[in-house]
C-alpha positions in Angstrom: -53.4 131.2 164.7 -52.2 134.7 164.4 -53.9 136.1 161.4 -54.4 140.2 160.3 -57.1 140.6 158.0 -55.5 142.8 154.6 -59.1 144.7 153.3 -57.0 148.0 152.4 -58.1 147.6 149.1 -61.2 147.5 147.3 -61.0 143.6 146.9 -62.2 141.0 148.9 -60.3 141.1 152.2 -57.7 138.9 152.7 -56.4 137.3 155.8 -52.7 137.2 156.2 -50.8 134.5 157.9 -47.8 135.8 160.7 -45.3 134.8 163.1 -44.4 136.9 165.7 -41.8 136.2 168.3 -39.6 138.5 170.6 -39.9 141.8 172.3 -37.7 144.9 171.3 -37.7 147.1 168.1 -39.5 145.1 165.2 -38.1 143.5 162.2 -40.2 142.1 159.7 -39.2 140.1 157.5 -40.6 139.6 154.1 -40.1 136.1 152.2 -39.1 135.2 148.4 -40.8 134.0 145.8 -42.5 131.2 145.8 -42.0 129.7 148.9 -43.2 131.2 152.9 -42.3 133.0 155.7 -40.6 129.7 157.0 -37.8 130.4 154.6 -36.6 132.6 157.5 -36.4 130.1 159.9 -32.6 129.9 161.3 -33.3 134.3 161.6 -36.5 133.9 163.0 -34.6 132.0 165.7 -31.6 133.9 166.2 -32.8 137.4 166.2 -35.4 136.9 169.2 -32.5 135.9 171.4 -31.0 139.4 170.8 -33.1 141.6 171.5 -35.1 142.3 168.5 -39.1 141.6 167.9 -39.4 139.7 164.9 -42.2 139.1 162.6 -42.8 137.0 159.6 -46.3 136.8 157.0 -47.0 134.7 154.3 -47.7 136.5 151.1 -51.0 136.6 150.0 -51.2 133.2 147.6 -48.7 131.7 149.6 -47.8 129.7 153.0 -50.6 129.8 155.5 -51.7 132.9 153.8 -55.6 133.5 151.8 -55.5 132.1 148.3 -56.9 135.0 146.4 -57.6 135.0 142.5 -56.5 138.8 142.0 -54.3 141.4 144.2 -50.6 140.1 143.0 -49.5 143.7 141.9 -46.8 145.2 144.0 -49.2 148.2 145.0 -51.9 145.8 146.8 -48.9 143.5 148.4 -47.6 146.6 149.7 -51.0 147.6 151.4 -51.1 144.0 153.0 -47.7 144.9 154.5 -49.5 148.3 155.4 -52.1 146.3 157.0 -49.5 144.3 159.2 -48.1 147.2 160.2 -50.9 148.8 161.2 -53.0 146.1 162.8 -49.7 145.9 165.3 -49.5 149.3 165.6 -45.8 149.0 164.7 -43.2 151.9 164.7 -39.3 151.7 164.2 -39.5 148.8 161.9 -37.0 147.6 159.6 -38.1 145.9 156.7 -36.1 143.0 155.6 -36.8 142.0 151.8 -34.9 139.3 150.1 -36.0 138.9 146.3 -38.8 139.2 145.5 -39.6 140.7 148.9 -37.3 143.7 148.0 -39.9 144.9 145.9 -42.6 145.5 148.9 -40.1 147.0 150.5 -39.0 149.5 147.9 -43.1 150.3 147.1 -44.5 150.6 150.4 -41.6 153.4 151.2 -42.7 155.2 148.3 -46.4 154.8 148.6 -46.4 155.3 152.1 -43.2 157.0 153.4 -40.8 156.1 156.2 -43.0 157.8 159.5 -43.1 154.2 160.8 -40.0 152.5 159.2 -36.5 153.3 160.8 -34.5 150.8 158.3 -34.7 149.2 155.3 -32.7 146.1 154.5 -32.9 144.5 150.4 -31.2 140.6 150.2 -30.6 139.5 146.8 -33.5 141.7 145.7 -35.6 142.0 142.1 -35.3 146.4 142.7 -35.0 148.4 140.6 -36.3 146.5 137.4 -35.6 143.2 135.6 -37.4 143.2 133.1 -35.5 143.9 129.1 -37.2 147.2 127.6 -36.0 150.2 125.6 -35.1 152.1 128.9 -33.8 149.2 130.3 -31.9 147.1 127.1 -29.4 145.3 129.8 -32.7 143.7 131.5 -33.7 140.1 131.3 -36.0 139.4 128.0 -39.5 139.0 128.6 -38.9 135.5 126.7 -37.4 134.3 129.3 -40.3 134.9 132.1 -42.7 133.8 129.3 -40.4 130.3 129.2 -40.8 130.6 133.1 -44.4 130.4 132.7 -45.2 127.8 130.2 -42.4 125.6 132.7 -44.8 126.3 135.6 -48.1 125.3 133.8 -47.0 122.2 132.2 -45.0 120.7 135.4 -44.7 122.6 138.4 -43.0 120.3 141.1 -40.5 119.5 137.7 -39.9 123.3 137.6 -39.7 124.3 141.0 -36.8 121.5 141.3 -34.7 122.5 138.7 -35.7 126.2 140.0 -34.2 125.1 143.4 -31.0 124.0 142.0 -30.5 127.1 140.6 -31.2 129.0 143.3 -28.6 127.7 146.0 -26.0 127.5 143.3 -26.0 123.5 143.5 -24.4 122.5 140.1 -22.6 118.5 139.6 -19.1 119.7 141.4 -20.8 121.5 144.0 -23.8 121.2 146.8 -23.9 124.2 149.1 -27.3 122.9 150.4 -28.4 119.0 151.2 -31.2 117.2 149.6 -33.3 117.6 152.3 -33.0 121.4 152.0 -34.0 121.2 148.5 -36.9 119.1 149.2 -37.7 121.2 151.9 -37.9 124.7 149.7 -39.8 122.8 147.3 -42.5 121.6 149.6 -43.0 125.5 150.8 -43.2 126.5 147.5 -45.9 123.9 146.1 -48.0 124.9 149.4 -48.5 127.9 147.2 -51.1 128.4 144.7 -50.0 128.0 141.1 -52.4 131.2 139.9 -50.1 133.1 142.8 -46.9 131.8 141.7 -47.2 133.3 138.3 -49.0 136.3 138.8 -45.7 137.1 141.1 -43.5 136.2 138.9 -45.3 138.0 136.2 -45.4 141.1 139.2 -42.1 140.8 140.3 -40.0 140.5 136.5 -42.4 143.8 134.9 -42.2 145.9 138.1 -40.1 149.0 138.0 -38.9 150.3 140.8 -36.4 152.8 139.6 -38.9 155.9 140.9 -39.5 154.6 144.1 -36.2 153.6 144.9 -35.1 157.3 144.5 -37.5 158.1 147.3 -35.7 156.0 150.0 -33.8 158.3 152.5 -33.5 155.8 155.6 -30.2 154.2 156.4 -30.4 151.1 153.8 -28.4 147.6 153.7 -28.2 145.9 150.6 -26.9 142.7 150.2 -25.9 140.1 147.0 -24.1 137.3 146.2 -22.2 138.0 142.9 -23.0 134.5 141.8 -26.6 134.6 141.5 -28.2 133.6 138.8 -31.5 133.7 139.5 -31.5 137.2 140.4 -28.2 138.8 138.7 -26.6 140.9 140.5 -25.3 143.5 137.7 -29.3 144.3 137.1 -30.1 144.9 140.6 -28.2 145.4 143.3 -25.4 147.2 142.1 -27.7 149.5 140.5 -29.4 150.1 144.0 -26.5 150.9 145.4 -25.4 152.9 143.5 -28.9 154.7 143.7 -29.8 154.8 147.2 -27.9 157.7 149.2 -25.5 156.6 151.6 -26.6 153.0 151.7 -24.2 150.1 152.8 -23.8 147.2 150.4 -21.9 144.0 150.9 -21.0 141.6 148.4 -20.8 137.7 149.2 -18.2 136.6 147.1 -19.0 133.8 145.2 -22.3 133.2 146.7 -25.7 132.3 144.7 -29.0 133.6 145.6 -30.2 131.6 148.3 -27.8 133.3 151.1 -30.3 132.5 154.0 -29.3 129.0 153.8 -25.9 128.8 152.1 -24.3 131.8 154.4 -27.2 131.9 157.0 -24.9 133.0 160.0 -23.2 135.6 158.2 -26.2 136.9 156.8 -27.8 136.9 160.3 -24.9 138.3 161.7 -25.0 141.3 159.0 -28.6 141.7 160.0 -27.9 142.4 163.5 -25.0 144.6 163.1 -27.0 146.4 161.2 -30.2 146.7 163.1 -28.9 146.8 166.4 
């Protein structure tokens, strides 16, 4: 199976699993929390048919990648992404970050610049800052994330089942995805380690990307659903779109967090229109 070794930090080297399909300018798909690169199944099957080399990898702690105890801060996660880009000798890259993955995009560009990066895409992303603090008074209270950790530690499968319904906007009257889709997403999530799941939740909830996104000057696409109950649009993409100069911003009306499934055709076409 294809792996690269990330040894760019002082931590023990970590094997990062990736898929690499197609030919053309490369697009790196960065998955959300708490699943794996397999969430991009539809996009991975369509993009290569349109002259794009698509690469998707499992974040450390998830999927088929190693599951170390340490290294779930965004500096290390961005270093893992850099190791992938360096090992595969990629240039003219489009980075696509979904949800938590948007943090890797922002931190990578802040730390390493855009010499090898052509474009950036944020989909339902957590940037610029989720946590409520004195200088971010409208953020999500710390207690909400404490509650998530408590539920994960008590009964992770039960928490993930409820989280999945919110993720895709499932209600008593509205079922935008099937039960098998929900089961599949939960299976992907359970392949991650509990420790990595909690540590990454703490990372995406508490990392301040406001200075990172100020440094982004390459063409940028931002996509978010305005009924997202997982990563509220008002705290995230509305602010990101007002910060990154000349960013293209597309709001999916009435859509929840999991756009890669609920609007897979539209999202994929918007990606193609921007990338090509």
